[in-house]
N, C-alpha and C positions, 0 to 999 in steps of 0.2 A: 503495500500498499503504500504510495506517495500521498503528502499533504502541503497543499502550497495555501501560502495565508497572504492576504494585503490587507491593509489598513487602509479602506478610503475613507477618509473621514471620521466620522464615526459606526461606520459599518465596516465589518471583519468579514473579508471577502474567502470564502474556504473550497479548494475543490481538492477534492479527494479523487484519487485513481487507483481504483484495484476492488480488492474483497474488505472489508469490514466486518473480522470473526473474531473468535476465542483470541488468537494470536495478534490481530493487529491493534483491536478496540481500545486495549489501555493504553498503546502509543496514543489514539488519536484523542483520547479525553484529556492525555496529559498534554497536547498541543492546543487544545481549544479552550482549556482550563487557564492556561497560563496567557494566552491572548484575548481570551471575551474579560479580563475586568479593563481593559482601554477601550472596548468599544460598545457602543449601545445599543446596537443589533446585530445577527451574525446571518449571512446567506451563504449557505451549502451546498454548491454545485455538485449535483450527483451523475452529471452526463456518463464519466467512466468508472461508474462506480460498478460494478459486478457482481456484488453477492451482499448478503448481508444477513447475520445471525444475531441472536436473540444479545450476545453480548455488544452489538452493534447499538440495537436496540434501546440500551441499559444506554448507553452513551449517550443516545438522540435525547433521550428522555431526560436526563439527568441535563444537560445543558439546555435544553427546553425551559427545564424548571428555574434554574439559574438566570437564560435572559427575560424568561417573561417578567422579572420585574424592571425591566429596562426596557430597552425598542421590540424586545422579540426574537424570533427566530424564523427562519424560511428556508424551505428547501427547493430548488430549481431544475432542470432538465431530469426527471427524475424516470427510466426507463418502466418500462410496462411492467418487468418481469420485476422489479424492486417495490413498484405500483402496487405488485397485487401482495407481496408480502405484507406491507404495510393495511390494506387493506384487508387481508384477514386475522391479523393481529389487533385491527383495531387505530392503529396508527396514522391512518388517515383522520380519524376524528378527533386525533389531538396534534397533531401537527398543521402548521401549514405549510400546504404543500402548491407551488404554481408550476 
């Protein structure tokens, strides 16, 4: 998994490439929590995410809770396969997905 972060004003833009699973989720969580204090909102670009496991979903939920106290978090460019995972798990009702 590769993570590219860019602070655009008060918006943290994060591009994620690869799989978000048990092995990579802790690194993603660390990357996001390290950068979130500087941002009012977070945009996660899922265009290159191939797979997300329950460990990855937990990271998204954790960051969502943290960012809901500020400007929020949204996911963009979510593939049909990843969207299906969000729908089956109910995360499509919790997360802002565009």
